[in-house]
N, C-alpha and C positions, 0 to 999 in steps of 0.2 A: 426214447423211452418205450420199453415193451410192456404192454399191459398183461395183467394176469388173465388166465382162462377161467370162465365161469360156466356153470351148467344151465343156466336159464336166460342169459343174456349174452350178447356179443359186444365187446368193447375193443374198437379197432380204429386205427388213424385212416384217413382218407388217402389213397395211395398217390393222387396227383398234388394234394393240398394237405400236408401233414399238420397244419394248424387247426384242422377240422378233425374232430373224433366222432365217430358214430357209436351210439348205443342203441343196440337193436334188441327189443323184446323177442326172445327166441324160443317160443313155445307155439309154434304155428298150428299144431295138432290140437291145441286147446285155445286156439284163437288169441294166443298171448294173454291168458288170464294171469294175474299176478298172483304167485304163490307167496304164502306168508311164513316168515321165519328167518333167522340169521343165515342159514344156509340155503335159503329159497331166493325168490326174486327181490322180496322187500329188502332183505339183508345184502344181497348182491348189488342192488342198486345204490345202497348207501356206500358200500365199499367202493364201486365205480366212481362215485361222485368224489370220494377222498382221492383217488387215483387221478382223476381229472384236475381237481384242484391243486394237486402238487406236480403237475406237469407244466413246466415253464414253456414248453413248445405248442400247447394246446391253447386256442382263444375261443374256439366254439365247440360245443357239444350238441349233437343233434339226435334226439330220440326218434325211434322209428319202429315199427313192427314187422316182423317176418310173416309171410304168407298173406292171407286175403283180408285180414282186419288188423287194425292198430292194436286194440286191447278190449278184451270182453270184460274187464272189471276184475274183482277179485276171484280167485278160485275158490268158489263156494264149498268144494268138496273138503277143504281144509277147515271150515268153520268150526269152532269149538273145540276140535282137537289140537288146533294150534295153542290153546291155552293150557293143554294138559289134560283135558276132561276125557272122561271115559263113562261107559254106563255105570250109573250108581255113584259116580265121583264127580263132584262140582268143585273145581279150583277155587280158591279164595278170591275175593274181590280184588285184593291188592295185585295178585298174579294177573288176573284178566285186564285190569286197567294199566298195569306196567306193560304187558304185551301190547296192548293198543298204543300206548305211548312209543314204545320202542319200534314197533312194526308198523301198524296202520297209519299212524301219523309221523313216524321217524323217517320214512323213505321219502315223502313229499318235502319234508323239512330239509333233508340233505340237498334235494334240488333247489330248494329256495335259497339255500346257504351257499350255493356253487358261485364261486368268483368268476366264472367264465360266463359267456353269452350262451344261454340254453335255448335251443330251438326244438320243435316239435313237428314232425312231419306225419300228418294223419290221413290214413287211407282206410275206407271201409269203416267198420264201427269202432267208436271210442265210447265206451260204457263205464259209468261209475268210477272205479279206482283209476281207469286210464284217464279219466278227467282230472284227476288229482294232478297228474303229470302235466297236462296241459294248463291248469291253473297255476302251476308253480313256475312255469317257463316265461322266458322273455318274450318269445315270438312262436307263434303257431300258424304253419302252413298246411291248408286243407286242400285234398284232392276233391275233384267233382263228386267222387264216390263217398265222401266223408258223410258219416251220419253220427248223431251225438244222442246220448240217453243218460239222463240223471234222475232215474226213477225213485231211487230212494230205497233203502233196505236196512234191516237191523240185522247185524253180523252174527250176534250170538245172544 
């Protein structure tokens, strides 16, 4: 089974062991911070989990990050704009809450619902939303360089 191409993640089979699929967070220039939206990283992770769940040849999916850090959390440059907000315009509470449900909570839910073994390979920083993935996984493997931060924030 050939996986589709994505813009913010790489989804690929291990060349030596095709039962293993790698999902690489692929925004190293931004320390793999998670962009929000159906055509962004949150949506692509959900689509990738669908692909993995429907791949009979896959037994394990391993999340990892490209570059020097695993994941720097949510891409805060997208906050509020993801809801359709603009100067002088505030989207309805229903729109904001539905976006949170679909995107901010939807991508870790897709990982929790995965019917394959989910592993995470952490190196460098794992911050906030990056920890959502580790918390949804079955197994987390950490390099000696791994550092974790859950300082908390209010997104919008």
